[in-house]
PyMOL Python script that loads the backbone (N, CA, C, O; Angstrom):
from pymol import cmd

cmd.read_pdbstr("""\
ATOM      1  N   MET A   1       0.689  -1.508   0.125  1.00  0.00           N
ATOM      2  CA  MET A   1      -0.107  -0.109   0.033  1.00  0.00           C
ATOM      3  C   MET A   1       0.586   1.248   0.095  1.00  0.00           C
ATOM      4  O   MET A   1       1.067   1.735   1.118  1.00  0.00           O
ATOM      5  N   THR A   2       0.583   1.826  -1.166  1.00  0.00           N
ATOM      6  CA  THR A   2       1.779   3.551  -1.476  1.00  0.00           C
ATOM      7  C   THR A   2       0.966   4.003  -0.284  1.00  0.00           C
ATOM      8  O   THR A   2       1.403   4.198   0.850  1.00  0.00           O
ATOM      9  N   ASP A   3      -0.431   4.158  -0.752  1.00  0.00           N
ATOM     10  CA  ASP A   3      -0.958   5.686  -0.469  1.00  0.00           C
ATOM     11  C   ASP A   3      -1.520   5.511   1.455  1.00  0.00           C
ATOM     12  O   ASP A   3      -2.526   4.896   1.811  1.00  0.00           O
ATOM     13  N   CYS A   4      -0.831   6.020   2.118  1.00  0.00           N
ATOM     14  CA  CYS A   4      -1.204   6.056   3.852  1.00  0.00           C
ATOM     15  C   CYS A   4      -2.720   6.996   4.323  1.00  0.00           C
ATOM     16  O   CYS A   4      -3.089   6.917   5.495  1.00  0.00           O
ATOM     17  N   THR A   5      -3.338   7.661   3.551  1.00  0.00           N
ATOM     18  CA  THR A   5      -4.474   8.630   3.411  1.00  0.00           C
ATOM     19  C   THR A   5      -5.347   8.178   4.100  1.00  0.00           C
ATOM     20  O   THR A   5      -5.779   8.909   4.991  1.00  0.00           O
ATOM     21  N   ASP A   6      -5.988   6.645   3.917  1.00  0.00           N
ATOM     22  CA  ASP A   6      -6.737   6.074   4.194  1.00  0.00           C
ATOM     23  C   ASP A   6      -6.622   4.761   4.665  1.00  0.00           C
ATOM     24  O   ASP A   6      -7.138   3.830   4.047  1.00  0.00           O
ATOM     25  N   THR A   7      -6.070   4.619   5.577  1.00  0.00           N
ATOM     26  CA  THR A   7      -5.851   3.644   6.592  1.00  0.00           C
ATOM     27  C   THR A   7      -6.503   2.486   7.435  1.00  0.00           C
ATOM     28  O   THR A   7      -6.252   1.295   7.618  1.00  0.00           O
ATOM     29  N   GLY A   8      -7.602   3.519   7.929  1.00  0.00           N
ATOM     30  CA  GLY A   8      -8.785   2.630   8.145  1.00  0.00           C
ATOM     31  C   GLY A   8      -8.500   2.847  10.045  1.00  0.00           C
ATOM     32  O   GLY A   8      -8.195   3.966  10.457  1.00  0.00           O
ATOM     33  N   LYS A   9      -8.578   2.214  10.570  1.00  0.00           N
ATOM     34  CA  LYS A   9      -8.424   2.078  12.289  1.00  0.00           C
ATOM     35  C   LYS A   9      -6.737   1.805  12.085  1.00  0.00           C
ATOM     36  O   LYS A   9      -6.168   0.932  11.429  1.00  0.00           O
ATOM     37  N   SER A  10      -6.142   2.996  12.979  1.00  0.00           N
ATOM     38  CA  SER A  10      -4.323   2.574  12.827  1.00  0.00           C
ATOM     39  C   SER A  10      -4.302   2.325  13.986  1.00  0.00           C
ATOM     40  O   SER A  10      -3.086   2.155  14.065  1.00  0.00           O
ATOM     41  N   SER A  11      -4.827   2.078  15.458  1.00  0.00           N
ATOM     42  CA  SER A  11      -4.388   2.385  16.876  1.00  0.00           C
ATOM     43  C   SER A  11      -5.281   0.889  17.172  1.00  0.00           C
ATOM     44  O   SER A  11      -6.303   0.662  16.524  1.00  0.00           O
ATOM     45  N   TRP A  12      -4.787  -0.050  18.181  1.00  0.00           N
ATOM     46  CA  TRP A  12      -5.200  -0.735  19.444  1.00  0.00           C
ATOM     47  C   TRP A  12      -5.281  -1.495  20.535  1.00  0.00           C
ATOM     48  O   TRP A  12      -5.274  -2.688  20.838  1.00  0.00           O
ATOM     49  N   PRO A  13      -5.379  -0.201  21.150  1.00  0.00           N
ATOM     50  CA  PRO A  13      -4.843  -0.281  22.791  1.00  0.00           C
ATOM     51  C   PRO A  13      -5.640  -0.750  23.611  1.00  0.00           C
ATOM     52  O   PRO A  13      -5.211  -0.815  24.763  1.00  0.00           O
ATOM     53  N   GLU A  14      -7.058  -1.244  23.359  1.00  0.00           N
ATOM     54  CA  GLU A  14      -7.533  -1.897  23.833  1.00  0.00           C
ATOM     55  C   GLU A  14      -6.886  -3.605  24.012  1.00  0.00           C
ATOM     56  O   GLU A  14      -7.354  -4.386  24.841  1.00  0.00           O
ATOM     57  N   LEU A  15      -5.944  -3.897  23.232  1.00  0.00           N
ATOM     58  CA  LEU A  15      -5.434  -5.295  22.713  1.00  0.00           C
ATOM     59  C   LEU A  15      -4.040  -5.471  23.705  1.00  0.00           C
ATOM     60  O   LEU A  15      -3.173  -6.340  23.619  1.00  0.00           O
ATOM     61  N   VAL A  16      -4.117  -4.584  24.461  1.00  0.00           N
ATOM     62  CA  VAL A  16      -2.435  -4.549  25.438  1.00  0.00           C
ATOM     63  C   VAL A  16      -3.107  -6.069  26.240  1.00  0.00           C
ATOM     64  O   VAL A  16      -4.209  -5.813  26.726  1.00  0.00           O
ATOM     65  N   GLY A  17      -2.800  -7.121  26.401  1.00  0.00           N
ATOM     66  CA  GLY A  17      -3.072  -7.324  27.561  1.00  0.00           C
ATOM     67  C   GLY A  17      -3.913  -9.296  27.429  1.00  0.00           C
ATOM     68  O   GLY A  17      -4.205 -10.176  28.239  1.00  0.00           O
ATOM     69  N   ILE A  18      -3.977  -9.133  26.029  1.00  0.00           N
ATOM     70  CA  ILE A  18      -4.742 -10.518  25.254  1.00  0.00           C
ATOM     71  C   ILE A  18      -3.818 -11.447  25.025  1.00  0.00           C
ATOM     72  O   ILE A  18      -2.691 -11.514  25.516  1.00  0.00           O
ATOM     73  N   ASN A  19      -4.429 -12.299  24.113  1.00  0.00           N
ATOM     74  CA  ASN A  19      -3.138 -13.017  23.347  1.00  0.00           C
ATOM     75  C   ASN A  19      -3.319 -12.526  22.151  1.00  0.00           C
ATOM     76  O   ASN A  19      -4.350 -12.197  21.564  1.00  0.00           O
ATOM     77  N   GLY A  20      -1.544 -12.497  21.657  1.00  0.00           N
ATOM     78  CA  GLY A  20      -1.397 -12.343  20.142  1.00  0.00           C
ATOM     79  C   GLY A  20      -2.367 -12.855  19.351  1.00  0.00           C
ATOM     80  O   GLY A  20      -3.251 -12.178  18.826  1.00  0.00           O
ATOM     81  N   GLU A  21      -2.261 -13.799  19.267  1.00  0.00           N
ATOM     82  CA  GLU A  21      -3.309 -14.938  18.142  1.00  0.00           C
ATOM     83  C   GLU A  21      -4.958 -13.856  17.963  1.00  0.00           C
ATOM     84  O   GLU A  21      -5.304 -13.447  16.854  1.00  0.00           O
ATOM     85  N   VAL A  22      -5.761 -13.559  19.227  1.00  0.00           N
ATOM     86  CA  VAL A  22      -6.661 -13.251  19.478  1.00  0.00           C
ATOM     87  C   VAL A  22      -6.577 -11.692  18.742  1.00  0.00           C
ATOM     88  O   VAL A  22      -7.436 -11.383  17.915  1.00  0.00           O
ATOM     89  N   ALA A  23      -5.643 -10.886  19.053  1.00  0.00           N
ATOM     90  CA  ALA A  23      -5.402  -9.933  19.164  1.00  0.00           C
ATOM     91  C   ALA A  23      -5.124  -9.341  17.296  1.00  0.00           C
ATOM     92  O   ALA A  23      -5.387  -8.301  16.692  1.00  0.00           O
ATOM     93  N   ALA A  24      -4.559 -10.483  16.972  1.00  0.00           N
ATOM     94  CA  ALA A  24      -4.402 -10.307  15.258  1.00  0.00           C
ATOM     95  C   ALA A  24      -5.596 -10.618  14.658  1.00  0.00           C
ATOM     96  O   ALA A  24      -6.143  -9.867  13.850  1.00  0.00           O
ATOM     97  N   ALA A  25      -6.094 -11.826  15.050  1.00  0.00           N
ATOM     98  CA  ALA A  25      -7.175 -11.754  14.321  1.00  0.00           C
ATOM     99  C   ALA A  25      -8.531 -10.499  14.585  1.00  0.00           C
ATOM    100  O   ALA A  25      -9.517 -10.426  13.852  1.00  0.00           O
ATOM    101  N   ILE A  26      -8.281  -9.615  15.767  1.00  0.00           N
ATOM    102  CA  ILE A  26      -9.252  -8.514  15.898  1.00  0.00           C
ATOM    103  C   ILE A  26      -9.266  -7.567  15.235  1.00  0.00           C
ATOM    104  O   ILE A  26     -10.299  -7.220  14.661  1.00  0.00           O
ATOM    105  N   VAL A  27      -7.816  -6.713  15.110  1.00  0.00           N
ATOM    106  CA  VAL A  27      -7.206  -5.938  14.162  1.00  0.00           C
ATOM    107  C   VAL A  27      -7.430  -6.909  12.139  1.00  0.00           C
ATOM    108  O   VAL A  27      -7.562  -6.270  11.095  1.00  0.00           O
ATOM    109  N   ARG A  28      -7.416  -7.544  12.183  1.00  0.00           N
ATOM    110  CA  ARG A  28      -7.588  -7.863  10.665  1.00  0.00           C
ATOM    111  C   ARG A  28      -9.059  -7.477  10.206  1.00  0.00           C
ATOM    112  O   ARG A  28      -9.334  -6.851   9.183  1.00  0.00           O
ATOM    113  N   ARG A  29      -9.916  -7.943  11.110  1.00  0.00           N
ATOM    114  CA  ARG A  29     -11.483  -8.150  10.953  1.00  0.00           C
ATOM    115  C   ARG A  29     -11.758  -6.326  11.189  1.00  0.00           C
ATOM    116  O   ARG A  29     -12.530  -5.786  10.397  1.00  0.00           O
ATOM    117  N   GLU A  30     -11.060  -5.424  12.347  1.00  0.00           N
ATOM    118  CA  GLU A  30     -11.456  -4.048  11.785  1.00  0.00           C
ATOM    119  C   GLU A  30     -11.525  -3.700  11.135  1.00  0.00           C
ATOM    120  O   GLU A  30     -12.501  -3.221  10.558  1.00  0.00           O
ATOM    121  N   ASN A  31      -9.550  -3.831  10.674  1.00  0.00           N
ATOM    122  CA  ASN A  31      -9.021  -2.896   9.840  1.00  0.00           C
ATOM    123  C   ASN A  31      -8.239  -4.022   8.485  1.00  0.00           C
ATOM    124  O   ASN A  31      -7.030  -4.232   8.388  1.00  0.00           O
ATOM    125  N   PRO A  32      -9.527  -4.710   7.400  1.00  0.00           N
ATOM    126  CA  PRO A  32      -8.964  -5.466   6.370  1.00  0.00           C
ATOM    127  C   PRO A  32      -7.812  -4.736   5.486  1.00  0.00           C
ATOM    128  O   PRO A  32      -6.968  -5.414   4.901  1.00  0.00           O
ATOM    129  N   LYS A  33      -7.818  -3.889   5.446  1.00  0.00           N
ATOM    130  CA  LYS A  33      -6.425  -2.898   4.677  1.00  0.00           C
ATOM    131  C   LYS A  33      -4.951  -3.729   5.212  1.00  0.00           C
ATOM    132  O   LYS A  33      -4.041  -3.906   4.403  1.00  0.00           O
ATOM    133  N   VAL A  34      -4.864  -4.086   6.289  1.00  0.00           N
ATOM    134  CA  VAL A  34      -3.909  -4.143   7.023  1.00  0.00           C
ATOM    135  C   VAL A  34      -2.913  -5.658   7.366  1.00  0.00           C
ATOM    136  O   VAL A  34      -3.537  -6.160   8.301  1.00  0.00           O
ATOM    137  N   ASN A  35      -2.063  -6.312   7.153  1.00  0.00           N
ATOM    138  CA  ASN A  35      -1.495  -7.570   7.446  1.00  0.00           C
ATOM    139  C   ASN A  35      -1.122  -7.384   9.003  1.00  0.00           C
ATOM    140  O   ASN A  35      -0.896  -6.322   9.582  1.00  0.00           O
ATOM    141  N   THR A  36      -1.115  -8.853   9.595  1.00  0.00           N
ATOM    142  CA  THR A  36      -0.459  -8.965  10.987  1.00  0.00           C
ATOM    143  C   THR A  36       0.390  -9.464  11.012  1.00  0.00           C
ATOM    144  O   THR A  36       0.492 -10.468  10.308  1.00  0.00           O
ATOM    145  N   ALA A  37       1.770  -8.926  12.063  1.00  0.00           N
ATOM    146  CA  ALA A  37       2.599  -9.877  12.152  1.00  0.00           C
ATOM    147  C   ALA A  37       3.099  -9.835  13.795  1.00  0.00           C
ATOM    148  O   ALA A  37       3.307  -8.925  14.598  1.00  0.00           O
ATOM    149  N   ILE A  38       3.176 -11.373  13.844  1.00  0.00           N
ATOM    150  CA  ILE A  38       2.939 -11.519  15.598  1.00  0.00           C
ATOM    151  C   ILE A  38       4.286 -11.870  15.699  1.00  0.00           C
ATOM    152  O   ILE A  38       4.651 -13.017  15.441  1.00  0.00           O
ATOM    153  N   VAL A  39       5.480 -10.519  16.241  1.00  0.00           N
ATOM    154  CA  VAL A  39       6.805 -10.613  16.866  1.00  0.00           C
ATOM    155  C   VAL A  39       6.477 -10.974  18.228  1.00  0.00           C
ATOM    156  O   VAL A  39       5.370 -10.880  18.758  1.00  0.00           O
ATOM    157  N   LYS A  40       7.777 -11.486  18.845  1.00  0.00           N
ATOM    158  CA  LYS A  40       8.070 -11.551  20.384  1.00  0.00           C
ATOM    159  C   LYS A  40       8.984 -10.982  20.542  1.00  0.00           C
ATOM    160  O   LYS A  40       9.895 -11.069  19.719  1.00  0.00           O
ATOM    161  N   GLY A  41       9.107 -10.081  21.797  1.00  0.00           N
ATOM    162  CA  GLY A  41      10.063  -9.103  22.613  1.00  0.00           C
ATOM    163  C   GLY A  41      11.519  -9.549  21.996  1.00  0.00           C
ATOM    164  O   GLY A  41      11.812 -10.730  22.186  1.00  0.00           O
ATOM    165  N   GLY A  42      12.182  -8.983  21.495  1.00  0.00           N
ATOM    166  CA  GLY A  42      13.068  -8.922  21.143  1.00  0.00           C
ATOM    167  C   GLY A  42      14.306  -9.534  19.946  1.00  0.00           C
ATOM    168  O   GLY A  42      15.502  -9.814  20.027  1.00  0.00           O
ATOM    169  N   MET A  43      13.283  -9.553  18.850  1.00  0.00           N
ATOM    170  CA  MET A  43      13.060 -10.022  17.788  1.00  0.00           C
ATOM    171  C   MET A  43      13.822  -8.956  16.819  1.00  0.00           C
ATOM    172  O   MET A  43      13.429  -7.799  16.971  1.00  0.00           O
ATOM    173  N   ALA A  44      14.584  -9.099  16.098  1.00  0.00           N
ATOM    174  CA  ALA A  44      14.867  -8.292  15.155  1.00  0.00           C
ATOM    175  C   ALA A  44      13.832  -8.129  14.289  1.00  0.00           C
ATOM    176  O   ALA A  44      13.149  -9.117  14.022  1.00  0.00           O
ATOM    177  N   VAL A  45      13.500  -6.732  13.638  1.00  0.00           N
ATOM    178  CA  VAL A  45      12.582  -6.260  12.663  1.00  0.00           C
ATOM    179  C   VAL A  45      13.171  -5.480  11.627  1.00  0.00           C
ATOM    180  O   VAL A  45      14.264  -4.944  11.811  1.00  0.00           O
ATOM    181  N   THR A  46      12.451  -5.349  10.386  1.00  0.00           N
ATOM    182  CA  THR A  46      13.366  -3.996   9.918  1.00  0.00           C
ATOM    183  C   THR A  46      12.507  -2.941  10.352  1.00  0.00           C
ATOM    184  O   THR A  46      11.314  -3.039  10.642  1.00  0.00           O
ATOM    185  N   MET A  47      13.171  -2.004  10.367  1.00  0.00           N
ATOM    186  CA  MET A  47      12.474  -0.249  10.413  1.00  0.00           C
ATOM    187  C   MET A  47      11.935   0.207   9.560  1.00  0.00           C
ATOM    188  O   MET A  47      11.934   1.432   9.682  1.00  0.00           O
ATOM    189  N   ASP A  48      11.310  -0.207   8.475  1.00  0.00           N
ATOM    190  CA  ASP A  48      10.754   0.780   7.718  1.00  0.00           C
ATOM    191  C   ASP A  48       9.306   0.744   7.704  1.00  0.00           C
ATOM    192  O   ASP A  48       8.883  -0.407   7.587  1.00  0.00           O
ATOM    193  N   PHE A  49       8.301   1.747   7.796  1.00  0.00           N
ATOM    194  CA  PHE A  49       7.187   2.405   7.911  1.00  0.00           C
ATOM    195  C   PHE A  49       6.751   1.777   7.270  1.00  0.00           C
ATOM    196  O   PHE A  49       7.682   1.277   6.638  1.00  0.00           O
ATOM    197  N   ARG A  50       5.282   1.139   6.716  1.00  0.00           N
ATOM    198  CA  ARG A  50       4.224   0.892   5.653  1.00  0.00           C
ATOM    199  C   ARG A  50       3.039   0.642   6.435  1.00  0.00           C
ATOM    200  O   ARG A  50       2.831  -0.059   7.425  1.00  0.00           O
ATOM    201  N   CYS A  51       2.225   1.494   5.643  1.00  0.00           N
ATOM    202  CA  CYS A  51       1.036   1.695   6.504  1.00  0.00           C
ATOM    203  C   CYS A  51      -0.392   0.147   5.896  1.00  0.00           C
ATOM    204  O   CYS A  51      -1.603   0.343   5.797  1.00  0.00           O
ATOM    205  N   ASP A  52       0.139  -0.842   5.689  1.00  0.00           N
ATOM    206  CA  ASP A  52      -0.296  -1.707   5.543  1.00  0.00           C
ATOM    207  C   ASP A  52      -0.165  -3.124   6.277  1.00  0.00           C
ATOM    208  O   ASP A  52      -0.672  -4.200   5.958  1.00  0.00           O
ATOM    209  N   ARG A  53       0.927  -2.700   7.692  1.00  0.00           N
ATOM    210  CA  ARG A  53       1.057  -4.076   8.606  1.00  0.00           C
ATOM    211  C   ARG A  53       1.471  -2.959   9.491  1.00  0.00           C
ATOM    212  O   ARG A  53       2.024  -1.861   9.432  1.00  0.00           O
ATOM    213  N   VAL A  54       0.799  -3.987  10.555  1.00  0.00           N
ATOM    214  CA  VAL A  54       0.159  -4.056  12.029  1.00  0.00           C
ATOM    215  C   VAL A  54       1.435  -4.705  12.571  1.00  0.00           C
ATOM    216  O   VAL A  54       2.012  -5.119  11.566  1.00  0.00           O
ATOM    217  N   ARG A  55       2.212  -5.021  13.712  1.00  0.00           N
ATOM    218  CA  ARG A  55       3.267  -5.548  14.881  1.00  0.00           C
ATOM    219  C   ARG A  55       2.506  -5.896  15.601  1.00  0.00           C
ATOM    220  O   ARG A  55       1.809  -5.089  16.216  1.00  0.00           O
ATOM    221  N   ILE A  56       2.373  -7.482  15.789  1.00  0.00           N
ATOM    222  CA  ILE A  56       0.943  -7.485  17.227  1.00  0.00           C
ATOM    223  C   ILE A  56       3.062  -7.680  18.238  1.00  0.00           C
ATOM    224  O   ILE A  56       3.861  -8.559  17.914  1.00  0.00           O
ATOM    225  N   TRP A  57       3.269  -6.878  19.056  1.00  0.00           N
ATOM    226  CA  TRP A  57       4.777  -7.198  19.681  1.00  0.00           C
ATOM    227  C   TRP A  57       3.749  -8.313  21.135  1.00  0.00           C
ATOM    228  O   TRP A  57       2.772  -7.820  21.699  1.00  0.00           O
ATOM    229  N   VAL A  58       4.121  -9.377  21.380  1.00  0.00           N
ATOM    230  CA  VAL A  58       3.817 -10.257  22.285  1.00  0.00           C
ATOM    231  C   VAL A  58       4.775 -10.776  23.319  1.00  0.00           C
ATOM    232  O   VAL A  58       5.941 -10.855  22.932  1.00  0.00           O
ATOM    233  N   ASP A  59       4.523 -11.148  24.564  1.00  0.00           N
ATOM    234  CA  ASP A  59       5.581 -12.119  25.619  1.00  0.00           C
ATOM    235  C   ASP A  59       5.849 -12.944  25.397  1.00  0.00           C
ATOM    236  O   ASP A  59       5.008 -13.556  24.739  1.00  0.00           O
ATOM    237  N   SER A  60       7.321 -13.803  25.733  1.00  0.00           N
ATOM    238  CA  SER A  60       7.334 -15.281  25.634  1.00  0.00           C
ATOM    239  C   SER A  60       6.003 -16.127  26.287  1.00  0.00           C
ATOM    240  O   SER A  60       6.100 -17.279  26.712  1.00  0.00           O
ATOM    241  N   CYS A  61       4.759 -15.344  26.285  1.00  0.00           N
ATOM    242  CA  CYS A  61       3.648 -16.355  26.641  1.00  0.00           C
ATOM    243  C   CYS A  61       2.632 -16.013  25.585  1.00  0.00           C
ATOM    244  O   CYS A  61       1.560 -16.616  25.546  1.00  0.00           O
ATOM    245  N   GLY A  62       2.966 -14.971  24.646  1.00  0.00           N
ATOM    246  CA  GLY A  62       1.850 -15.081  23.737  1.00  0.00           C
ATOM    247  C   GLY A  62       1.062 -13.683  23.736  1.00  0.00           C
ATOM    248  O   GLY A  62       0.439 -13.318  22.739  1.00  0.00           O
ATOM    249  N   ILE A  63       1.126 -12.928  24.905  1.00  0.00           N
ATOM    250  CA  ILE A  63       0.187 -11.633  25.659  1.00  0.00           C
ATOM    251  C   ILE A  63       1.088 -10.931  24.552  1.00  0.00           C
ATOM    252  O   ILE A  63       2.212 -11.107  24.083  1.00  0.00           O
ATOM    253  N   VAL A  64      -0.248  -9.813  24.323  1.00  0.00           N
ATOM    254  CA  VAL A  64       0.703  -8.335  23.741  1.00  0.00           C
ATOM    255  C   VAL A  64       0.654  -7.216  24.958  1.00  0.00           C
ATOM    256  O   VAL A  64      -0.161  -6.733  25.743  1.00  0.00           O
ATOM    257  N   LYS A  65       2.111  -7.112  24.594  1.00  0.00           N
ATOM    258  CA  LYS A  65       2.561  -6.190  25.344  1.00  0.00           C
ATOM    259  C   LYS A  65       3.141  -4.568  25.236  1.00  0.00           C
ATOM    260  O   LYS A  65       3.635  -3.797  26.059  1.00  0.00           O
ATOM    261  N   GLN A  66       2.826  -4.480  23.847  1.00  0.00           N
ATOM    262  CA  GLN A  66       2.571  -2.925  23.437  1.00  0.00           C
ATOM    263  C   GLN A  66       1.941  -2.605  22.236  1.00  0.00           C
ATOM    264  O   GLN A  66       2.125  -3.366  21.286  1.00  0.00           O
ATOM    265  N   ILE A  67       1.071  -1.401  22.067  1.00  0.00           N
ATOM    266  CA  ILE A  67      -0.324  -0.934  21.670  1.00  0.00           C
ATOM    267  C   ILE A  67       0.178  -1.735  20.200  1.00  0.00           C
ATOM    268  O   ILE A  67       1.337  -2.083  19.973  1.00  0.00           O
ATOM    269  N   PRO A  68      -0.889  -1.911  19.363  1.00  0.00           N
ATOM    270  CA  PRO A  68      -0.862  -2.595  18.153  1.00  0.00           C
ATOM    271  C   PRO A  68      -0.764  -1.499  17.389  1.00  0.00           C
ATOM    272  O   PRO A  68      -1.391  -0.513  17.776  1.00  0.00           O
ATOM    273  N   GLN A  69       0.096  -1.389  16.037  1.00  0.00           N
ATOM    274  CA  GLN A  69      -0.117   0.340  15.683  1.00  0.00           C
ATOM    275  C   GLN A  69      -0.053   0.146  14.428  1.00  0.00           C
ATOM    276  O   GLN A  69       0.235  -1.050  14.360  1.00  0.00           O
ATOM    277  N   ILE A  70      -0.152   0.637  13.120  1.00  0.00           N
ATOM    278  CA  ILE A  70       0.312   0.703  11.999  1.00  0.00           C
ATOM    279  C   ILE A  70       1.585   1.119  11.851  1.00  0.00           C
ATOM    280  O   ILE A  70       1.952   2.049  12.569  1.00  0.00           O
ATOM    281  N   GLY A  71       2.515   0.534  10.911  1.00  0.00           N
ATOM    282  CA  GLY A  71       3.899   0.901  11.044  1.00  0.00           C
ATOM    283  C   GLY A  71       4.471  -0.070  10.341  1.00  0.00           C
ATOM    284  O   GLY A  71       5.695  -0.104  10.218  1.00  0.00           O
TER     285      GLY A  71
END
""", "prot")
cmd.dss("prot")
cmd.show_as("cartoon", "prot")
cmd.util.cbc("prot")
cmd.orient("prot")
């Protein structure tokens, strides 16, 4: 996605503290324009900004630890 002007919902603070797989499904349902990626804390990721990506940062138990947001 090259046009970031109409991305739909872009942040999900209400998902912090829930299971990452459940959070990813909610993000995809609420904004079908984005792809989700579950990322464990400490993993290396690219630093590029993408308006079609939401990373779901989870701890070792799979619980969301950061607010999922477009980027």
